C-alpha positions in Angstrom: 111.2 143.2 65.5 112.6 145.5 67.7 110.1 144.7 70.3 111.5 141.1 70.2 115.4 142.2 71.0 114.4 144.4 73.3 112.4 141.7 75.0 115.3 139.1 74.6 117.5 141.9 76.7 115.5 141.9 79.3 115.2 138.4 79.7 119.4 138.3 79.3 119.3 140.6 82.0 117.0 139.7 84.3 118.7 135.6 83.7 122.1 137.4 84.7 121.2 139.0 88.0 119.4 135.3 89.1 123.2 133.9 88.3 125.1 137.0 89.8 123.0 136.8 92.9 123.5 132.9 93.0 128.0 133.2 92.5 127.4 135.9 95.7 126.8 133.3 97.4 130.9 131.9 97.3 133.5 134.0 97.6 135.6 132.5 95.4 132.5 133.4 92.3 131.3 136.6 94.3 133.2 139.0 91.8 132.5 137.3 88.8 128.6 136.9 89.5 129.6 140.9 90.4 130.3 141.4 86.2 127.7 139.2 85.0 124.6 141.2 86.5 126.7 144.0 85.6 127.0 143.0 82.2 123.6 142.0 82.3 122.3 145.1 83.5 124.8 147.6 81.0 122.6 145.4 77.6 119.2 145.9 79.2 119.5 150.1 80.0 121.3 150.0 75.9 118.5 148.1 75.1 115.7 150.1 76.6 117.3 153.4 75.5 117.8 152.3 71.7 114.6 149.7 71.5 111.8 150.6 73.8 108.9 152.2 72.1 105.8 153.4 74.0 101.9 153.1 73.7 101.8 156.0 71.0 105.4 154.5 69.4 107.4 157.0 70.3 111.2 156.0 71.3 113.0 157.8 74.0 114.6 160.9 73.8 117.0 163.7 75.3 119.5 161.0 74.2 122.5 163.6 75.4 121.1 164.3 78.5 120.7 160.4 79.3 124.1 159.2 78.3 125.4 162.5 80.1 123.9 161.4 83.3 125.7 157.7 82.8 128.8 159.4 81.6 128.9 161.6 85.7 127.1 159.1 87.5 129.8 156.3 86.3 132.8 158.5 87.1 131.6 159.8 90.3 131.0 156.0 91.3 134.4 155.0 90.3 136.0 157.4 91.9 134.4 157.3 95.0 134.7 153.0 95.3 138.4 153.4 94.4 139.3 156.2 96.8 136.9 154.3 100.1 139.0 153.4 102.6 137.6 149.6 103.9 136.4 151.2 107.1 133.9 153.2 105.1 132.3 150.8 103.0 129.6 150.6 105.4 128.5 153.9 104.9 129.0 153.9 101.0 127.3 151.0 100.8 124.2 153.1 103.5 124.8 156.0 100.8 124.4 154.2 97.6 121.2 151.7 98.4 120.2 155.0 99.7 120.3 157.0 96.4 118.3 153.8 95.0 115.3 154.6 97.3 115.7 158.3 96.1 115.6 157.1 92.4 112.2 155.0 93.1 110.6 157.6 95.1 111.2 160.5 92.1 109.8 157.8 89.7 106.7 158.0 91.5 106.5 161.9 91.6 107.0 162.0 88.1 104.6 159.3 87.4 102.0 160.8 90.0 102.6 164.3 87.9 101.5 162.6 84.8 98.8 160.8 85.5 97.7 164.2 87.5 97.6 165.3 84.1 96.1 162.6 82.3 93.3 162.9 84.4 92.2 166.1 84.3 92.8 166.0 80.5 90.5 163.4 80.1 88.1 164.7 82.4 87.9 167.9 80.4 88.9 170.7 83.2 92.5 171.6 82.2 93.2 172.3 85.9 95.9 169.9 86.4 97.5 171.5 89.7 94.5 172.5 91.4 94.9 175.0 94.6 94.6 174.4 98.6 91.2 175.6 98.9 89.6 172.9 96.4 91.1 169.9 98.9 87.3 169.4 99.6 86.3 169.7 96.8 84.7 166.1 95.6 82.5 167.1 92.9 85.6 167.9 91.5 87.9 164.5 91.7 90.0 163.0 89.0 89.7 159.7 87.9 92.6 158.2 87.8 93.5 154.4 88.0 93.3 153.0 91.5 96.1 150.3 90.8 98.3 152.3 89.2 98.1 155.1 91.9 98.6 152.5 94.4 101.8 151.2 93.3 102.9 155.2 92.9 102.4 155.4 96.7 103.9 152.0 97.3 106.9 153.0 95.4 107.0 156.8 96.8 106.4 156.1 100.7 108.8 152.7 100.4 111.2 154.7 98.4 111.2 157.9 101.0 111.5 155.6 104.1 114.9 154.1 102.5 116.0 156.9 101.2 115.9 159.2 104.7 116.6 156.2 106.6 119.8 155.1 104.3 121.4 158.8 104.8 120.5 159.0 109.1 122.6 155.4 108.6 125.0 156.9 107.0 125.7 159.8 109.2 125.5 157.2 112.1 128.4 155.0 110.5 130.6 158.3 109.7 130.4 159.1 113.2 128.2 162.7 111.7 124.7 161.5 113.7 124.7 160.3 117.2 122.0 157.8 118.2 119.1 160.5 119.4 115.3 159.1 121.0 112.9 160.6 123.0 110.4 159.5 125.4 108.0 157.8 123.2 109.4 157.9 119.9 108.5 154.3 118.7 105.0 155.3 119.3 105.4 158.5 117.6 107.0 156.4 114.7 103.8 154.2 114.2 101.4 156.8 114.3 102.9 158.8 111.4 103.3 155.6 109.6 99.3 155.4 110.1 98.7 158.9 109.0 100.9 158.2 105.9 99.1 155.1 105.0 95.8 156.3 106.1 96.6 159.5 103.4 97.7 157.0 100.9 93.9 154.9 101.4 92.3 157.8 101.5 94.0 159.0 98.1 93.3 156.3 96.1 90.0 155.6 97.5 88.5 159.2 96.8 91.0 160.9 94.8 90.3 165.1 95.3 91.3 167.5 92.8 93.8 168.4 95.6 95.4 165.0 94.9 99.2 166.7 94.2 99.1 168.5 98.0 98.1 165.1 100.1 100.8 163.2 97.7 103.5 165.9 98.7 102.2 165.5 101.7 102.5 162.3 101.8 105.6 162.2 100.3 107.1 165.0 103.5 105.9 162.5 105.8 107.5 159.5 104.6 111.3 161.0 104.9 110.4 162.4 108.1 109.4 158.6 109.0 112.5 157.6 107.6 114.6 159.9 109.4 112.7 158.9 113.1 112.4 154.9 112.6 116.3 155.1 112.0 117.5 157.4 114.8 116.8 155.5 118.5 118.6 152.5 116.8 122.3 151.5 118.3 125.1 151.8 116.1 126.0 147.8 116.7 122.5 147.2 114.6 124.0 148.7 111.5 124.5 146.4 109.9 121.1 145.0 110.0 119.2 148.2 109.5 121.4 148.9 106.3 120.5 145.1 105.3 116.5 145.7 105.9 116.7 149.6 103.8 118.1 147.6 100.4 115.4 145.6 101.1 113.2 148.3 100.8 114.9 149.7 98.1 114.3 146.8 96.4 110.9 146.4 96.7 110.6 150.6 95.9 112.0 149.2 92.4 110.0 146.7 91.6 106.7 149.3 92.3 108.7 150.9 89.4 108.7 147.9 87.2 105.3 147.3 88.1 104.4 150.8 86.9 106.8 151.2 83.3 106.0 147.1 82.4 109.8 146.8 82.5 110.5 142.8 83.0 113.7 143.7 84.0 113.6 145.9 86.3 110.8 144.4 88.3 113.2 141.2 88.0 115.7 143.1 90.0 113.2 145.1 92.7 112.6 141.6 93.7 115.8 139.8 93.9 117.3 142.8 95.7 114.3 143.2 98.1 113.7 139.2 99.1 117.7 139.1 99.4 117.7 142.1 101.4 115.3 140.7 103.6 116.5 137.2 103.9 119.9 138.7 104.9 118.1 140.9 107.7 116.4 137.7 108.8 119.5 135.6 108.8 121.5 138.2 110.7 119.2 138.6 113.5 118.8 134.5 113.9 123.0 135.3 114.4 122.3 137.7 117.4 119.4 135.3 118.2 117.0 138.3 118.3 113.7 139.4 116.6 113.7 141.8 114.0 110.7 143.7 116.4 113.8 143.8 119.1 116.2 145.6 116.3 114.0 148.2 115.6 112.7 148.7 118.7 115.0 148.0 121.1 117.6 150.3 120.5 120.4 147.9 121.4 123.8 149.4 121.2 122.8 153.0 121.4 123.8 152.9 125.1 127.5 153.0 125.6 126.8 152.4 129.7 124.6 149.4 129.0 124.6 146.5 131.6 128.1 144.7 131.9 130.0 148.2 131.1 130.0 148.6 135.3 130.6 144.6 136.3 133.3 144.6 138.3 135.8 142.3 136.5 139.6 140.9 137.4 142.6 142.0 137.0 143.8 141.4 132.7 147.5 140.2 132.0 148.8 141.2 129.2 151.8 139.2 127.0 154.9 140.9 125.3 155.5 140.8 121.2 158.8 138.5 121.6 156.4 136.1 123.8 153.4 136.4 121.3 155.6 135.5 118.5 157.2 132.3 120.2 153.9 131.1 121.1 152.8 131.4 117.4 155.5 130.1 115.7 155.3 126.8 117.5 151.5 126.0 117.5 150.2 123.4 115.4 147.0 125.6 114.9 146.5 129.8 114.6 142.9 130.8 114.3 142.8 134.9 113.3 139.8 136.3 114.3 139.0 139.4 112.2 137.3 142.6 113.6 136.4 146.3 113.3 139.4 147.4 114.8 141.7 145.4 112.2 139.4 147.3 109.5 139.9 150.3 111.6 143.9 149.7 111.1 144.1 148.8 107.6 145.7 145.5 108.6 144.3 143.2 106.1 147.8 142.8 104.2 149.7 142.7 107.5 147.8 139.9 108.6 148.1 138.2 105.6 151.7 138.7 105.6 151.5 137.0 109.3 149.6 134.1 108.0 152.4 133.3 105.0 154.8 133.7 107.3 153.7 131.0 110.0 152.6 128.9 107.1 156.2 128.8 106.6 157.4 127.7 110.0 154.5 124.6 109.3 151.7 126.3 110.8 147.7 125.5 110.2 146.4 129.0 110.1 142.9 129.4 109.5 140.4 132.9 109.6 137.2 132.4 111.7 134.4 134.8 110.7 131.4 136.0 112.7 127.8 136.9 110.4 127.8 140.1 112.0 131.3 140.9 112.8 132.1 144.5 110.8 130.0 147.3 110.1 127.9 145.8 107.1 127.2 141.6 106.0 130.1 140.6 104.7 132.6 143.6 105.9 135.3 141.1 106.9 135.2 138.9 104.1 135.6 142.0 101.6 138.5 143.1 104.1 140.2 140.1 103.6 139.7 139.1 100.1 141.3 142.8 99.5 144.7 141.1 101.1 144.2 138.0 98.6 143.4 135.9 101.8 142.8 132.9 100.5 138.6 132.5 100.6 139.6 128.0 101.7 141.2 129.9 104.6 138.0 131.4 105.6 135.8 129.5 108.2 131.7 130.3 109.4 130.9 131.2 113.0 130.2 126.9 112.8 132.3 125.9 111.5 135.0 127.6 113.5 133.5 126.8 116.9 134.3 123.1 116.0 137.9 124.2 115.7 138.4 125.9 118.7 139.0 123.4 121.2 142.0 121.7 119.4 143.7 124.9 118.6 146.4 126.6 120.0 146.8 129.9 120.1 143.5 132.4 118.9 144.7 135.7 117.9 141.5 138.2 118.1 142.3 141.5 116.1 139.8 144.5 117.1 136.6 142.3 117.6 134.8 142.4 120.4 131.4 142.2 121.3 131.4 138.7 118.8 133.5 136.8 121.6 131.6 138.2 124.3 131.3 134.8 126.6 128.4 136.9 128.4 126.5 136.3 126.0 126.5 132.2 127.1 126.7 133.2 130.8 125.2 136.2 132.0 121.2 136.7 131.3 121.5 140.4 132.3 123.7 140.7 129.5 121.6 142.9 126.2 124.1 140.2 124.3 122.9 137.2 125.9 121.5 134.8 123.7 123.4 135.5 120.6 125.3 133.2 119.1 129.2 133.6 119.3 132.8 132.5 118.4 133.9 129.7 121.5 137.7 131.4 121.5 137.8 131.1 125.2 137.5 127.4 124.2 140.9 127.5 122.6 144.6 127.2 124.3 145.6 130.3 124.6 143.8 133.8 123.3 145.8 136.8 122.7 143.4 139.9 121.8 144.9 143.0 120.0 143.2 145.6 121.0 143.8 149.8 121.5 142.4 149.9 125.0 140.2 148.2 126.9 137.3 149.9 125.4 134.2 148.0 125.5 133.3 147.7 121.5 129.8 148.8 120.0 127.6 147.1 122.5 128.7 149.1 125.0 129.7 146.6 127.5 132.9 145.1 129.1 134.4 141.6 127.6 134.6 138.9 130.3 136.7 137.4 127.3 139.5 139.5 128.8 139.8 138.5 132.2 139.9 135.0 131.7 142.8 132.8 132.8 144.4 132.1 129.4 143.2 135.3 127.8 146.6 138.0 127.1 146.3 141.4 125.6 148.4 142.8 122.8 148.0 146.6 123.2 148.1 148.9 120.1 147.3 149.6 116.6 146.8 146.6 114.9 148.8 147.0 111.6 151.5 148.0 114.3 150.9 145.2 116.2 151.1 142.5 113.2 154.5 144.2 111.9 156.3 144.2 114.9 155.6 140.3 115.4 156.0 139.3 112.0 159.8 141.2 112.8 159.5 139.3 115.9 159.1 135.7 114.6 161.6 136.9 111.5 164.1 137.0 113.9 162.9 133.3 115.8 
């Protein structure tokens, strides 16, 4: 009876994961979908703790340790999520994803040691952890199930790469780690990966008595590969890297589901792996680049890239009062949010500007580029925090159809995603990347702190066009001042 109830718990958990993921595709239902999936996870966890029995019929014990870990983790996670700033959300996502990869890798470590213990006892040697000198002694090889060992190694390698890579991505996003590469690094990475895979194949095929030593060598090399895998990738590609590493974590978790014959863990891992992979592909498509180009091209890592020294004309500025007048008397205004908006924590002021313009009869919309910000959906989450209506958000394709009939476009801290060089300059590193066609509007007002290039390290041709005017300053203060000017009209 308990088994049937546990199976039902796992079924409920799996179904809620699928429903929750489906609801995440619509911003209006995203929060509810997240809660539904979380509820299913709680049911699956409690069912496992109280109803699971192993082959010998033993239940889980050490409930004090289990619930102690859950309580401590819940408190730390809740406090971290509540205190994190929106600008720091990408690195928090990367860190949490890395913790998932670490958990998957540790599961593989624990299960491998169990497997070695069982094999040693079954062989009658009683030698659980042979010394390094026994590595070549194939006569005392331990017999371990190849299929189970393969799953353990996959979980170890993928989870370790996800953990180490996510930690480097976290450091890059918070500015603590700089882009690093050396001549021949990609060749070094390929050789390192081949060594890891070669050792894994050898371990599965031969299972020597020194298998524990080989296992931990694979573990260490996988961590090293994760570090060097992300090191050369530039900051502009971090959203793609985070999504890719997230898919790695999902696959590693699915390996854990195979090991424990846990259906809900397997389902959850597959969903995360598949969703992360699809999101990675979609973001690469949004940048008109292949995944190989993202991983090898080091895009965004060279801050003096092509275009940064290109001779441009003079830019012109617009005063706050003039900006307020043209926006207040416009029929349609589209706001393009970017990372600068997040840095300034200006989402609430932006919503206030929208409301005051709406009161004056102005139709206000938001144009969202797929890779704006520092993680997938960054701008959507940012605006949702300020209670901006989901109906006001337009995806790139929809917004591009609206720009020609738009009176004013207000660009807030966005840079590369509105750079016309992506369409006009074959020498530009972002050439071919789909962008928001803001230059099609009648007037473009760009708010930036300075004329410094964006994450791709190149000048923005948009800033020097005749219909573009620069409005310098902190986004939050500029928006607040704009609101004051509009109220006085």
